[in-house]
C-alpha positions, 0 to 999 in steps of 0.5 A: 512256124512260130518260135513257140511251135518250133520249140514244142516240136523240138522238145517233143522229138527229144529223146526221153530219159528212158530212150537215153537209158536204153542207149546207155545200158551196155556202157553202164553194164561195162562200168558196173562190172569193172568197179570194185567194192567201195570204188567210186568214180566222179562225173562221167557220161555213159551213152546219153546219160551224165552221172554225178558219180558212180559207185559200188556199195554192198554189191550194188552199183549206183549211177547217180544222176543228181540230188534234190534242190536241198542236196538230199534225195539222190536219184539215178539207176542201180544195178542189182543182180540180186533183185529189187533194192528197197524203194527202187523201181524196176526198169529192165533186167538187173536195173532199177531206178532209185530215189534215196530219202537219206541222200 
């Protein structure tokens, strides 16, 4: 088997971000419930996802995966039991994916 074919097979079998989210959501839920309003945590891995920071703001808990090339457009997951935050896409239950144009 060629190296390129082996690499392609490994990439194809690697867990997707959706798979890693599914395996991380219970831990993310525990972290979200433990944070007080205005509290922020630094880089941490929860399940199979590594977040640059986790913070609670206006009752929503953000799990920031990273930022764009210019340091803008933060992206990640947000826990919002009150419904879909503006500009976010629903994932499951109270969980949404976001990309913040303001960064």
